[in-house]
C-alpha positions in Angstrom: 5.1 15.0 88.2 7.3 15.0 91.1 6.0 16.3 94.4 7.6 15.1 97.7 6.2 17.7 100.0 5.1 16.1 103.5 2.5 18.9 103.8 0.6 17.6 100.8 -2.8 16.5 102.0 -3.7 12.9 101.9 -6.5 13.4 99.3 -4.1 15.3 97.1 -1.4 12.7 97.5 -4.0 10.0 96.3 -4.8 12.1 93.3 -1.2 12.4 92.4 -0.8 8.6 92.7 -3.8 8.1 90.3 -2.3 10.6 87.8 1.0 8.8 88.0 -0.3 5.4 87.6 -2.9 6.0 84.9 -1.3 8.8 82.9 2.4 8.4 83.8 2.2 11.8 85.5 0.7 13.7 82.6 -1.6 16.3 84.2 -2.7 17.6 80.8 -4.0 14.3 79.7 -5.7 13.6 83.1 -7.3 17.0 83.0 -8.9 16.3 79.6 -10.0 12.9 80.7 -12.1 14.3 83.8 -13.3 17.5 82.0 -11.2 20.1 83.9 -8.7 22.7 82.8 -5.0 21.7 83.4 -4.8 25.1 85.2 -7.3 24.0 87.8 -5.5 20.6 88.5 -2.1 22.2 88.6 -3.2 24.7 91.2 -3.9 21.7 93.7 -0.3 20.8 93.6 1.0 24.4 94.5 0.9 26.1 97.8 -1.5 29.0 98.0 0.6 32.2 98.4 -2.0 33.8 100.8 -2.8 30.8 103.1 0.6 29.0 102.9 -1.2 25.8 102.4 -2.2 23.4 99.5 -5.8 24.0 98.2 -8.5 21.4 99.1 -9.8 19.3 96.3 -13.4 20.4 95.4 -16.3 18.1 95.6 -16.7 18.5 91.8 -13.3 17.3 91.0 -13.7 14.4 93.4 -17.0 13.4 91.8 -15.5 13.6 88.3 -12.7 11.4 89.2 -14.9 8.8 90.8 -17.2 8.8 87.8 -14.5 8.5 85.3 -12.5 5.9 86.9 -15.3 3.9 88.7 -14.0 4.3 92.1 -15.5 5.2 95.5 -15.2 8.6 96.9 -13.5 7.1 100.0 -10.5 6.6 97.7 -9.5 10.1 98.5 -9.5 9.6 102.2 -8.6 5.9 103.1 -5.0 4.9 104.0 -6.2 1.4 104.3 -9.5 -0.6 104.2 -10.7 0.6 107.5 -9.9 4.1 109.1 -11.7 6.3 111.6 -12.5 8.8 108.7 -14.2 6.0 106.7 -16.2 4.9 109.8 -17.4 8.5 110.3 -18.3 8.8 106.6 -20.2 5.5 106.9 -22.0 6.9 109.9 -22.9 10.1 107.9 -24.3 8.0 105.1 -26.4 5.8 107.4 -27.8 8.7 109.2 -28.8 10.5 106.1 -26.9 13.7 106.9 -24.7 15.9 104.7 -21.2 16.9 105.8 -22.2 20.3 107.0 -25.4 18.9 108.6 -23.4 16.3 110.4 -20.9 18.8 111.6 -23.5 21.1 112.9 -25.3 18.2 114.7 -22.1 17.1 116.7 -21.1 20.8 117.3 -17.9 20.8 115.1 -17.1 23.7 112.7 -18.0 22.5 109.1 -14.8 23.7 107.5 -12.6 22.1 110.3 -14.6 18.9 110.1 -13.9 18.6 106.3 -10.2 18.9 107.1 -10.5 16.2 109.7 -12.2 14.0 107.2 -9.6 14.5 104.6 -6.8 13.8 106.9 -5.4 17.4 106.9 -6.0 17.6 110.7 -6.5 15.2 113.5 -9.8 14.1 114.8 -9.5 14.8 118.6 -10.8 12.7 121.5 -13.4 15.5 122.1 -14.7 15.3 118.5 -15.2 11.5 118.9 -16.9 12.1 122.2 -19.2 14.6 120.6 -20.1 12.2 117.7 -20.7 9.3 120.1 -23.1 11.4 122.3 -24.8 13.2 119.6 -25.6 10.3 117.4 -25.8 7.4 119.9 -22.7 5.7 118.6 -20.5 3.5 120.6 -17.1 5.2 121.2 -15.2 1.9 120.9 -16.6 1.3 117.4 -15.5 4.8 116.3 -12.0 4.2 117.6 -11.3 0.7 116.5 -14.1 -0.5 114.2 -14.9 -3.5 116.3 -18.0 -4.3 118.3 -21.5 -3.0 117.7 -22.0 0.3 116.1 -25.1 1.4 118.1 -26.4 3.2 114.9 -29.3 5.5 115.1 -32.9 4.1 115.5 -35.5 5.2 113.1 -37.0 7.5 115.7 -33.6 9.1 116.5 -32.8 9.4 112.8 -36.2 11.2 112.3 -35.6 13.5 115.3 -32.1 14.3 114.0 -33.4 15.3 110.5 -36.1 17.5 112.1 -33.4 19.2 114.3 -31.2 19.9 111.3 -34.0 21.2 109.2 -35.1 23.5 112.0 -31.5 24.9 112.4 -31.2 25.4 108.5 -34.4 27.4 108.5 -33.2 29.5 111.5 -29.8 30.1 109.9 -31.3 31.1 106.5 -33.7 33.6 108.3 -30.7 35.1 110.4 -28.5 35.4 107.3 -31.3 37.1 105.3 -32.0 39.6 108.1 -28.3 40.3 108.6 -27.8 41.4 104.9 -24.8 41.4 102.5 -21.6 43.1 103.9 -20.5 46.2 102.0 -16.7 46.3 102.2 -14.1 48.7 101.1 -11.7 47.5 98.3 -8.9 47.5 101.0 -10.7 44.5 102.6 -11.0 42.5 99.3 -8.0 40.3 100.2 -9.7 38.8 103.2 -12.9 38.4 101.3 -11.3 36.4 98.5 -8.4 34.5 99.8 -8.2 31.0 101.3 -11.0 28.3 101.3 -13.6 30.5 102.9 -15.0 33.9 103.3 -13.0 35.9 105.9 -14.4 39.5 106.5 -13.6 41.3 109.8 -16.6 42.9 111.2 -14.8 46.2 111.7 -14.2 46.3 107.9 -17.9 46.3 107.1 -19.3 49.7 106.1 -22.9 48.5 106.4 -25.1 45.6 105.5 -27.4 45.6 102.6 -30.7 43.6 102.7 -31.3 43.0 98.8 -33.4 39.8 98.4 -32.4 39.3 94.7 -28.7 39.3 95.7 -29.2 37.4 99.1 -26.8 34.7 97.9 -24.0 37.2 97.2 -21.0 37.0 99.5 -20.2 40.8 99.7 -20.7 44.1 98.0 -18.1 46.7 96.9 -18.1 50.3 95.6 -16.9 51.0 92.1 -13.8 53.2 92.0 -12.5 54.8 88.8 -14.1 55.0 85.4 -12.6 52.0 83.4 -16.1 50.2 83.4 -18.1 53.2 82.4 -20.8 53.5 81.1 -21.9 50.2 82.6 -20.6 51.1 86.1 -20.0 54.5 87.5 -17.9 55.7 90.3 -19.9 55.1 93.6 -22.0 52.3 92.2 -22.3 49.2 94.3 -21.9 45.7 92.9 -22.8 42.5 94.6 -20.3 39.5 94.3 -20.0 35.9 94.8 -16.6 34.5 95.6 -15.2 31.7 93.2 -12.7 29.3 94.9 -9.2 29.3 93.4 -9.1 25.5 94.0 -11.9 25.1 91.4 -11.6 28.1 89.1 -13.1 28.4 85.8 -14.2 31.4 83.9 -17.5 32.2 82.1 -15.9 34.1 79.1 -17.3 37.6 78.7 -18.7 37.9 82.3 -17.6 40.6 84.7 -15.5 39.6 87.7 -13.7 41.2 90.6 -10.1 39.9 90.9 -7.5 40.5 93.5 -4.0 41.1 92.0 -0.7 42.8 92.9 -2.2 45.9 91.4 -5.0 45.7 93.9 -8.8 44.8 93.1 -9.8 45.0 89.5 -13.3 44.9 88.0 -13.2 43.7 84.4 -14.8 41.5 81.6 -12.8 38.2 81.5 -12.0 36.8 78.2 -9.8 33.8 77.0 -6.1 34.6 77.1 -3.3 33.4 74.7 -3.2 30.1 76.6 -4.7 28.3 79.6 -2.4 30.1 82.0 -3.5 33.6 81.0 -6.7 35.6 80.9 -7.5 38.8 79.0 -9.0 41.8 81.1 -11.3 44.0 79.2 -12.9 47.4 80.3 -16.2 48.9 79.0 -14.4 52.4 78.7 -12.6 52.4 75.4 -9.9 54.6 76.7 -8.6 51.5 78.7 -6.9 49.1 76.5 -7.4 45.2 77.2 -4.4 43.5 78.7 -3.4 39.9 79.9 -2.5 38.6 83.3 -1.2 35.3 84.3 -3.7 33.2 86.4 -0.9 32.4 88.8 -0.8 36.2 89.7 -4.6 36.0 90.9 -4.9 36.1 94.6 -8.8 35.9 94.6 -11.7 36.0 92.3 -15.5 36.8 92.6 -18.1 37.0 89.9 -20.4 40.1 89.8 -24.0 39.2 90.2 -25.5 42.6 89.6 -25.5 46.4 90.4 -27.2 48.6 93.0 -27.2 52.3 91.9 -28.6 55.2 94.1 -29.6 58.2 91.9 
């Protein structure tokens, strides 16, 4: 497997080195060993057509690698035995905070913080000052690893945990009241592409408060009749985005996929090989057809139906 692109993230570069060393570059054998499809692993080494960047390795893949090769998760992030990223991860572990909670506590966007920890972007002086101030850690230790850490006291750790818990409750309440965005199919590309949901407020028709679907990312209206009688024109379906960097299908389930033909709502079945899927309609007038997974710009699984009589 030859990949020399300087834009390859450090974590992905480390994964490539592992595949080269343990399997002589054989991605197929490596994928079987950790229990993922070759298609999912191959996608990590190809630039996403929409974002123009390499996908981020998912936590599930990292965990599988660590468990199967008996290595620490720091393996993906360290250039040597002691880096700033490792010290920050040590701080996260000692303070008992998850990555998102830690980012929220110090006032850094969670997705940006993940990129900083993985080496995709730099940790700024402002980030270090925020971490030092918010968690009572010596700036010198963060920068060099020398001297006293000045780690959290038990009282401060408890106060930090309480603050995070309260923030989580408030955020969950706000999101529940806000509702699920109903978007036109023309806005599907933004909802499904990249590493996070991106929906412009002006694209949202309305927001639907439906408790049973509160974990859904967005809703869309059904257009056409290819999924009749299950779904009729005008029906609304609730969807949850599936990251392309960690894509696997539940055969027979209904998905929304973004393709060159636009957004399609279909049952997904296994294709002729790992690089193809079969799209099946409920309406017998529409014949099944295959599509290459490389032609998928975005994927979401359908959670359920909202129908107004």
